[in-house]
DRENDO-1510 file (C-alpha; in Angstrom, 1 decimal, always signed):
<recs>
REC; n; res; u; v; w
REC; 1; GLN; +6.6; -44.5; +10.6 .
REC; 2; VAL; +7.3; -43.3; +14.0 .
REC; 3; GLN; +10.4; -44.8; +15.7 .
REC; 4; LEU; +11.1; -44.6; +19.6 .
REC; 5; VAL; +14.9; -45.7; +19.6 .
REC; 6; GLU; +16.1; -47.2; +23.3 .
REC; 7; SER; +19.4; -47.7; +24.3 .
REC; 8; GLY; +22.0; -48.4; +27.0 .
REC; 9; GLY; +21.2; -52.5; +28.3 .
REC; 10; GLY; +23.6; -54.8; +28.8 .
REC; 11; LEU; +24.7; -57.2; +31.6 .
REC; 12; VAL; +25.5; -55.9; +35.0 .
REC; 13; GLN; +26.3; -57.7; +38.0 .
REC; 14; PRO; +23.4; -57.7; +40.8 .
REC; 15; GLY; +23.7; -54.6; +42.7 .
REC; 16; GLY; +24.6; -52.7; +39.7 .
REC; 17; SER; +23.2; -49.8; +37.9 .
REC; 18; LEU; +22.2; -49.2; +34.3 .
REC; 19; ARG; +20.9; -45.6; +33.0 .
REC; 20; LEU; +18.5; -46.7; +29.8 .
REC; 21; SER; +18.0; -43.8; +27.0 .
REC; 22; CYS; +14.8; -43.5; +24.9 .
REC; 23; LEU; +14.8; -40.8; +21.7 .
REC; 24; ALA; +11.6; -39.9; +20.4 .
REC; 25; PRO; +10.4; -37.8; +17.4 .
REC; 26; GLY; +10.0; -34.2; +19.0 .
REC; 27; THR; +6.3; -34.3; +18.2 .
REC; 28; ILE; +5.5; -37.5; +20.1 .
REC; 29; PHE; +8.0; -36.4; +22.5 .
REC; 30; SER; +6.6; -32.8; +23.4 .
REC; 31; ARG; +2.5; -33.7; +24.1 .
REC; 32; ASN; +2.9; -37.6; +25.3 .
REC; 33; THR; +3.3; -39.1; +28.7 .
REC; 34; MET; +6.3; -41.2; +28.3 .
REC; 35; HIS; +6.6; -44.5; +29.5 .
REC; 36; TRP; +9.0; -47.8; +30.4 .
REC; 37; TYR; +7.6; -51.4; +30.1 .
REC; 38; ARG; +9.6; -54.5; +30.8 .
REC; 39; GLN; +9.3; -57.9; +29.5 .
REC; 40; ALA; +11.0; -61.1; +31.2 .
REC; 41; PRO; +11.0; -64.0; +28.7 .
REC; 42; GLY; +7.9; -66.4; +29.3 .
REC; 43; LYS; +6.2; -63.5; +31.4 .
REC; 44; GLN; +3.8; -60.6; +30.0 .
REC; 45; ARG; +5.0; -57.5; +29.4 .
REC; 46; GLU; +4.6; -55.1; +32.8 .
REC; 47; TRP; +4.4; -51.1; +33.2 .
REC; 48; VAL; +7.6; -50.2; +35.2 .
REC; 49; ALA; +7.2; -46.5; +35.1 .
REC; 50; GLN; +5.9; -43.2; +33.6 .
REC; 51; ILE; +6.7; -39.3; +33.3 .
REC; 52; ASN; +4.2; -37.3; +31.5 .
REC; 53; THR; +4.9; -33.7; +30.2 .
REC; 54; GLY; +4.7; -31.7; +33.2 .
REC; 55; GLY; +7.5; -34.2; +35.1 .
REC; 56; THR; +5.2; -36.0; +37.7 .
REC; 57; SER; +6.2; -39.8; +37.4 .
REC; 58; HIS; +5.0; -42.7; +38.9 .
REC; 59; TYR; +6.5; -46.2; +39.2 .
REC; 60; ALA; +5.6; -50.0; +40.0 .
REC; 61; ASP; +6.1; -50.9; +43.0 .
REC; 62; PHE; +8.6; -53.3; +42.5 .
REC; 63; VAL; +11.2; -50.8; +41.4 .
REC; 64; LYS; +10.0; -47.8; +43.7 .
REC; 65; GLY; +13.1; -46.5; +45.5 .
REC; 66; ARG; +15.5; -48.0; +42.8 .
REC; 67; PHE; +14.7; -46.7; +39.4 .
REC; 68; THR; +14.4; -43.2; +38.4 .
REC; 69; ILE; +12.8; -41.6; +35.7 .
REC; 70; SER; +13.6; -38.6; +34.1 .
REC; 71; ARG; +12.8; -36.6; +31.2 .
REC; 72; ASP; +14.9; -34.2; +28.8 .
REC; 73; ASN; +12.7; -31.6; +27.0 .
REC; 74; ALA; +15.5; -30.4; +25.1 .
REC; 75; LYS; +16.6; -33.7; +23.9 .
REC; 76; ASN; +13.4; -35.2; +23.6 .
REC; 77; ALA; +14.7; -38.0; +25.3 .
REC; 78; VAL; +13.3; -40.1; +28.3 .
REC; 79; TYR; +15.7; -42.0; +30.7 .
REC; 80; LEU; +15.3; -44.7; +33.2 .
REC; 81; GLN; +18.5; -44.7; +36.1 .
REC; 82; MET; +18.0; -48.3; +37.5 .
REC; 83; ASN; +20.1; -48.9; +40.6 .
REC; 84; SER; +20.5; -51.7; +43.5 .
REC; 85; LEU; +19.3; -54.2; +39.9 .
REC; 86; LYS; +18.3; -57.6; +41.1 .
REC; 87; PRO; +18.1; -61.1; +38.7 .
REC; 88; GLU; +14.2; -60.6; +38.5 .
REC; 89; ASP; +15.1; -57.2; +36.9 .
REC; 90; THR; +16.2; -58.8; +33.5 .
REC; 91; ALA; +14.2; -58.3; +30.8 .
REC; 92; VAL; +13.9; -56.4; +27.5 .
REC; 93; TYR; +13.1; -52.8; +28.2 .
REC; 94; TYR; +10.7; -51.3; +25.9 .
REC; 95; CYS; +9.8; -47.1; +25.9 .
REC; 96; TYR; +6.5; -46.5; +24.6 .
REC; 97; ALA; +4.4; -43.1; +23.7 .
REC; 98; MET; +0.9; -44.0; +22.9 .
REC; 99; PRO; +0.6; -45.8; +20.3 .
REC; 100; TRP; +4.3; -46.7; +19.6 .
REC; 101; TRP; +6.6; -48.3; +21.0 .
REC; 102; GLY; +10.5; -48.9; +20.6 .
REC; 103; GLN; +12.2; -52.1; +19.3 .
REC; 104; GLY; +13.3; -52.7; +23.6 .
REC; 105; THR; +17.0; -52.9; +24.6 .
REC; 106; GLN; +18.2; -56.1; +27.2 .
REC; 107; VAL; +19.0; -56.1; +30.2 .
REC; 108; THR; +20.4; -58.9; +32.1 .
REC; 109; VAL; +21.5; -59.0; +35.7 .
REC; 110; SER; +23.6; -61.9; +36.5 .
REC; 111; ALA; +27.0; -62.4; +38.5 .
</recs>
C-alpha cells in the first residue's frame, strides 16, 4: 500500500503562516504531479494546488498570492507554504498523487 504522509498542521492565528509537508515513496513522487486538497467540516474536498514533475505549479483562486507549493526531488517531498491564513482556510489538508491520498493534517486558523 502506497503511503503519503503529511505533517505540519496545527493551530495558527489569522494572518499567520504554516508549512505543510508530504513525503511520498520515490517511485510515486518521481513520476507524479503532486497535489494538495483540503476539506472543511461539512464541505466537499476541494483542490488547492498542484506541482508537476517539472516544477510547474497551479493554484486555486482562493489561495493565489498566499500559498506556495514546492517540491524537493531529493527528499521525495512536496510542501505547501501557507501565508496570510484566514479562518476560512481551516480544514484537513490532504496530499494526493493519483490515485493515492495521504491521511490528512488538520489546519485550524483561529484567534
